[in-house]
C-alpha positions, 0 to 999 in steps of 0.5 A: 831579370829574375834573380830571386834565390831561396833558402829552404830550412827543415826543422826536426823536432821531438815532442816532450809532452803530448802534442796536437798541432791542431785538431784540423791539420790544415791549421798546423801552419797557422799555429806554428807561424803564430807561435813563431811571431809571439816568440820573436816579438817577446825575445828579439823585438826592439819595440815589443809594445808596438803592434807591427800591424797597428795603426802607426805601423800601417800609417808610416812604419814609424815609432813615436819618435818618428824612427823607422821601425823596419830599419830598427827592428827585424821582427817588425820587418818580418811580421808586417808589410814594409811600406804597403800593407796588404800589397807586399809579400812576406820574406818567408813562407812556412811549410807545415807538417802535411796530412800524410805525415801523421803529425796530428796527434803526437806522444812524448818522443814522437818526431815531426818536422816543418819547413821555412823558406826564406826569399832572397834578402830575407835570408839575413834573418835566418838566425832569428828563425832558428833561435826562436824555434827552441823557445816555441817548443818550451812555450808550447803550441796547438791545443793544450800547448804541447811542448817539443824540443828542436833537435836539428835544422837542415838547409836543403836544395829540393831540386837536387836533394843536397842538404847540410846541417845548420844547427843541432850538433854543436850546441847553440852554434848556427852555421851559415848555409851554403845550400840554396836555389837560384833561377839558373838551377831551376832552369837546368832542372826544368831542362833535364825534365824536358829532355827527350820530349820533342813533340806531342802532348804531355800530362802533368799532375799538380797536387795541392797539399795544403789549402790553395786559396786563389783569387781572380777578379775578386772571386775565390777560385773553387776549381784548379783552372790552370790559367788562374793558378798560373796567373796568381803564381806568376804575380807572386813570383814577380812580387817576391823578385821585386822585393827580395831579389834585384828589384826588377819586375817583369814587363807587362808584355812578357807576363801577358805572353806567358799567360797566353801560353798558360791558357793553352793548358787544359784541365782534364781531371779534377779531384779536389775539394774545398776545405774551410779553415780559419786562423784565429788571432788572440792579439786581434780577437778575430779570425781570418780565412785560410780556406782553399782547394786541396787534392789534385788536378791533371793538366795536358798541353803540348810539349812546347807549352810545358817547356815554357811554363815548367820553370815557373811551376818548379818555382811554385813548388819552391815558393808556394802559391796563393794567399796565406803562404806565410801560414803554410797555404799553397804547398804544391807538388808536380808529377808527370805521367812518369812520376818525375819530380815526385818530391815535396819542398821542405 
């Protein structure tokens, strides 16, 4: 059973000094995530001197007294894998300001926004994210450490457009969200989009708005082939459901059956490019790759094929796809030939 639910937060900010999220806009998400982690470690960590990715945490997730860091410190739970480093998914993904938002270089008083998606049980840590944002603004982000002020935080349902304010109009009070997305909502939305489509072929466009880094058979995908995209998306969703949903996992036969359906989708046009992006870490003194595909691909298949696949593509918009989603990679948007579903999560 697929029981994953998502909570979508939108942070509305205003620059208080000249601010550049990054010389390369595709690194904005990495900078925001880095600032978020630093604030959480400094302000909320029960073990501020224990590196959440250090050898001790990698070995057992325990402190020097043998106590479990994941149980004692939510920051370690958020910033590092729980039990299988390198294999487990993070409980959140960052949705950075997008290139067409014009947020590369801001003057004092200019507004910008970014999003954070919380998966399933990670929602319990929502206050940490909201309370860390003002301190991120005071400390500064990006080249020159530009500063900003958090104005408000919204919870959104990207499928319906429903929203509610959680922070910003009542001092430092953080409200609990009532707006979110679950699988039943996704299925209803997919069915609505497929209504009155009975036979024939249907063409979809998938926009890759931030670098989408797909790895298949230990190789980086340089083109947006649908079968590879769908395989990586399905694996991510099943892992997230297993960790932050009800713990169940899709059977191998069910996954293979969906993959066989995905192989019927044809890539008919590709307008993508590869962007080289690196994320630096002052703590580790090294960089990690965020490079991937940006642009769009157009895909065609029979209506019956899309009827089976569309719910999972909608989940891709909600959860992002590929490597480094926690740093803003893999933001995707779906359009069809009637431009149905022209929206961006966040």
